[in-house]
BALOBA-1460 file (C-alpha; in Angstrom, 3 decimals):
// residues 142
<rec num="1" residu="x" x="20.583" y="2.862" z="3.391"/>
<rec num="2" residu="x" x="17.647" y="1.539" z="1.402"/>
<rec num="3" residu="x" x="17.847" y="-1.188" z="-1.205"/>
<rec num="4" residu="x" x="16.468" y="-0.190" z="-4.598"/>
<rec num="5" residu="x" x="15.203" y="-3.097" z="-6.661"/>
<rec num="6" residu="x" x="15.159" y="-2.945" z="-10.416"/>
<rec num="7" residu="x" x="11.421" y="-3.097" z="-11.101"/>
<rec num="8" residu="x" x="10.278" y="-4.788" z="-14.297"/>
<rec num="9" residu="x" x="8.455" y="-2.230" z="-16.471"/>
<rec num="10" residu="x" x="5.321" y="-4.422" z="-16.713"/>
<rec num="11" residu="x" x="5.194" y="-4.702" z="-12.909"/>
<rec num="12" residu="x" x="5.635" y="-0.944" z="-12.532"/>
<rec num="13" residu="x" x="2.793" y="-0.285" z="-15.004"/>
<rec num="14" residu="x" x="0.500" y="-2.842" z="-13.302"/>
<rec num="15" residu="x" x="1.086" y="-1.347" z="-9.842"/>
<rec num="16" residu="x" x="0.344" y="2.191" z="-11.061"/>
<rec num="17" residu="x" x="-3.176" y="1.124" z="-12.052"/>
<rec num="18" residu="x" x="-5.941" y="1.777" z="-9.523"/>
<rec num="19" residu="x" x="-6.327" y="-1.476" z="-7.595"/>
<rec num="20" residu="x" x="-6.976" y="-2.377" z="-3.982"/>
<rec num="21" residu="x" x="-4.109" y="-4.305" z="-2.457"/>
<rec num="22" residu="x" x="-4.081" y="-6.736" z="0.450"/>
<rec num="23" residu="x" x="-1.497" y="-5.861" z="3.097"/>
<rec num="24" residu="x" x="-0.087" y="-8.688" z="5.180"/>
<rec num="25" residu="x" x="1.573" y="-8.071" z="8.529"/>
<rec num="26" residu="x" x="2.678" y="-10.458" z="11.253"/>
<rec num="27" residu="x" x="-0.085" y="-10.573" z="13.822"/>
<rec num="28" residu="x" x="-0.525" y="-11.804" z="17.321"/>
<rec num="29" residu="x" x="0.690" y="-15.370" z="17.963"/>
<rec num="30" residu="x" x="2.723" y="-15.250" z="14.735"/>
<rec num="31" residu="x" x="-0.350" y="-15.511" z="12.512"/>
<rec num="32" residu="x" x="-0.668" y="-13.444" z="9.337"/>
<rec num="33" residu="x" x="-3.013" y="-10.452" z="9.452"/>
<rec num="34" residu="x" x="-4.408" y="-9.537" z="6.015"/>
<rec num="35" residu="x" x="-6.390" y="-6.391" z="5.192"/>
<rec num="36" residu="x" x="-7.509" y="-4.677" z="1.978"/>
<rec num="37" residu="x" x="-5.859" y="-1.294" z="1.580"/>
<rec num="38" residu="x" x="-5.584" y="1.643" z="-0.809"/>
<rec num="39" residu="x" x="-2.070" y="2.293" z="-2.050"/>
<rec num="40" residu="x" x="-0.154" y="4.330" z="-4.577"/>
<rec num="41" residu="x" x="2.945" y="3.082" z="-6.357"/>
<rec num="42" residu="x" x="5.652" y="5.724" z="-6.803"/>
<rec num="43" residu="x" x="9.431" y="5.587" z="-7.107"/>
<rec num="44" residu="x" x="9.581" y="1.836" z="-6.472"/>
<rec num="45" residu="x" x="7.588" y="1.833" z="-3.214"/>
<rec num="46" residu="x" x="3.951" y="1.332" z="-2.201"/>
<rec num="47" residu="x" x="2.567" y="4.285" z="-0.203"/>
<rec num="48" residu="x" x="-0.327" y="3.767" z="2.218"/>
<rec num="49" residu="x" x="-1.911" y="5.182" z="5.371"/>
<rec num="50" residu="x" x="-3.748" y="3.870" z="8.403"/>
<rec num="51" residu="x" x="-4.885" y="4.742" z="11.892"/>
<rec num="52" residu="x" x="-2.231" y="4.486" z="14.588"/>
<rec num="53" residu="x" x="-4.806" y="2.464" z="16.561"/>
<rec num="54" residu="x" x="-5.303" y="-0.155" z="13.837"/>
<rec num="55" residu="x" x="-4.251" y="-3.763" z="14.253"/>
<rec num="56" residu="x" x="-2.041" y="-3.473" z="11.160"/>
<rec num="57" residu="x" x="-0.144" y="-0.497" z="12.622"/>
<rec num="58" residu="x" x="0.276" y="-2.250" z="15.970"/>
<rec num="59" residu="x" x="1.691" y="-5.246" z="14.074"/>
<rec num="60" residu="x" x="4.027" y="-3.005" z="12.048"/>
<rec num="61" residu="x" x="5.264" y="-1.290" z="15.232"/>
<rec num="62" residu="x" x="6.315" y="-4.715" z="16.549"/>
<rec num="63" residu="x" x="7.712" y="-6.028" z="13.259"/>
<rec num="64" residu="x" x="8.082" y="-3.804" z="10.170"/>
<rec num="65" residu="x" x="8.211" y="-6.730" z="7.718"/>
<rec num="66" residu="x" x="5.147" y="-6.858" z="5.462"/>
<rec num="67" residu="x" x="3.808" y="-8.004" z="2.104"/>
<rec num="68" residu="x" x="1.379" y="-6.402" z="-0.309"/>
<rec num="69" residu="x" x="-0.529" y="-8.538" z="-2.807"/>
<rec num="70" residu="x" x="-2.133" y="-6.777" z="-5.763"/>
<rec num="71" residu="x" x="-4.139" y="-8.788" z="-8.267"/>
<rec num="72" residu="x" x="-6.490" y="-8.701" z="-11.212"/>
<rec num="73" residu="x" x="-9.363" y="-11.081" z="-10.502"/>
<rec num="74" residu="x" x="-10.703" y="-11.487" z="-14.043"/>
<rec num="75" residu="x" x="-9.085" y="-13.187" z="-17.039"/>
<rec num="76" residu="x" x="-6.367" y="-12.679" z="-17.926"/>
<rec num="77" residu="x" x="-5.533" y="-13.156" z="-14.249"/>
<rec num="78" residu="x" x="-2.511" y="-11.339" z="-12.902"/>
<rec num="79" residu="x" x="-0.814" y="-10.775" z="-9.565"/>
<rec num="80" residu="x" x="2.133" y="-8.989" z="-7.987"/>
<rec num="81" residu="x" x="3.308" y="-9.588" z="-4.427"/>
<rec num="82" residu="x" x="5.765" y="-7.188" z="-2.836"/>
<rec num="83" residu="x" x="7.794" y="-8.328" z="0.181"/>
<rec num="84" residu="x" x="9.693" y="-5.803" z="2.248"/>
<rec num="85" residu="x" x="9.591" y="-3.542" z="5.251"/>
<rec num="86" residu="x" x="7.451" y="-0.615" z="6.337"/>
<rec num="87" residu="x" x="8.844" y="2.834" z="6.986"/>
<rec num="88" residu="x" x="6.762" y="5.612" z="8.543"/>
<rec num="89" residu="x" x="6.800" y="8.796" z="6.487"/>
<rec num="90" residu="x" x="7.710" y="12.083" z="8.098"/>
<rec num="91" residu="x" x="5.127" y="14.169" z="6.260"/>
<rec num="92" residu="x" x="1.612" y="15.481" z="6.787"/>
<rec num="93" residu="x" x="-1.075" y="12.851" z="6.218"/>
<rec num="94" residu="x" x="-3.445" y="15.101" z="4.255"/>
<rec num="95" residu="x" x="-1.631" y="15.039" z="0.897"/>
<rec num="96" residu="x" x="-1.154" y="11.279" z="1.129"/>
<rec num="97" residu="x" x="-4.846" y="10.685" z="1.808"/>
<rec num="98" residu="x" x="-6.087" y="13.276" z="-0.686"/>
<rec num="99" residu="x" x="-4.187" y="11.874" z="-3.651"/>
<rec num="100" residu="x" x="-5.347" y="8.325" z="-2.887"/>
<rec num="101" residu="x" x="-8.952" y="9.329" z="-2.196"/>
<rec num="102" residu="x" x="-9.163" y="11.148" z="-5.532"/>
<rec num="103" residu="x" x="-7.588" y="8.136" z="-7.250"/>
<rec num="104" residu="x" x="-10.016" y="5.620" z="-5.747"/>
<rec num="105" residu="x" x="-13.189" y="7.710" z="-5.404"/>
<rec num="106" residu="x" x="-12.878" y="10.315" z="-8.152"/>
<rec num="107" residu="x" x="-12.387" y="14.084" z="-7.742"/>
<rec num="108" residu="x" x="-15.661" y="15.043" z="-6.021"/>
<rec num="109" residu="x" x="-15.992" y="12.156" z="-3.563"/>
<rec num="110" residu="x" x="-12.212" y="11.971" z="-3.067"/>
<rec num="111" residu="x" x="-11.840" y="15.624" z="-2.129"/>
<rec num="112" residu="x" x="-14.838" y="15.353" z="0.216"/>
<rec num="113" residu="x" x="-13.352" y="12.240" z="1.847"/>
<rec num="114" residu="x" x="-9.974" y="13.948" z="2.302"/>
<rec num="115" residu="x" x="-11.469" y="17.030" z="4.013"/>
<rec num="116" residu="x" x="-11.731" y="15.078" z="7.280"/>
<rec num="117" residu="x" x="-7.904" y="14.875" z="7.287"/>
<rec num="118" residu="x" x="-7.169" y="18.492" z="6.303"/>
<rec num="119" residu="x" x="-5.777" y="19.335" z="9.760"/>
<rec num="120" residu="x" x="-3.384" y="16.356" z="9.562"/>
<rec num="121" residu="x" x="-4.663" y="14.463" z="12.614"/>
<rec num="122" residu="x" x="-1.873" y="12.746" z="14.554"/>
<rec num="123" residu="x" x="-3.851" y="9.531" z="14.960"/>
<rec num="124" residu="x" x="-3.268" y="8.640" z="11.280"/>
<rec num="125" residu="x" x="0.081" y="7.667" z="9.822"/>
<rec num="126" residu="x" x="1.413" y="7.666" z="6.260"/>
<rec num="127" residu="x" x="3.879" y="4.889" z="5.462"/>
<rec num="128" residu="x" x="5.515" y="3.069" z="2.609"/>
<rec num="129" residu="x" x="6.443" y="-0.503" z="1.864"/>
<rec num="130" residu="x" x="10.010" y="-0.642" z="0.605"/>
<rec num="131" residu="x" x="10.434" y="-3.769" z="-1.544"/>
<rec num="132" residu="x" x="13.123" y="-6.313" z="-0.820"/>
<rec num="133" residu="x" x="11.642" y="-8.854" z="-3.228"/>
<rec num="134" residu="x" x="8.822" y="-8.879" z="-5.775"/>
<rec num="135" residu="x" x="7.082" y="-11.905" z="-7.291"/>
<rec num="136" residu="x" x="4.708" y="-11.562" z="-10.203"/>
<rec num="137" residu="x" x="2.720" y="-13.372" z="-12.836"/>
<rec num="138" residu="x" x="1.102" y="-10.871" z="-15.143"/>
<rec num="139" residu="x" x="-0.217" y="-13.220" z="-17.803"/>
<rec num="140" residu="x" x="-1.587" y="-16.372" z="-16.234"/>
<rec num="141" residu="x" x="-4.536" y="-17.022" z="-18.592"/>
<rec num="142" residu="x" x="-5.425" y="-15.449" z="-21.945"/>
């Protein structure tokens, strides 16, 4: 059974904006592994995808705990960090990639980008980060 956190409305709105997050997983030797990543925020979870051969996926396979930091780098500075665990999605990768590609690249470039995944290659995996805790500061400097 999954925990559902009550998400503050301002946090929910912030996470629905198009931003690149930084995903943190536990890497080799217990060191953090941080990578920029596209994500979409829906129904209280962050949805992402990666190659099954990536370092981040290898880390997740060993330990599903992860964090996603999403920030706004210009004044007024803002940040949300989501702590939780990763769950692989049992769905075709194409829709996951297409919706994110269109979000980040626009309709023309996004649809072109997504075409490479139309046959739902098995070497890519959709997943979501299910929050156990969220920290935020959405108005650090005016």
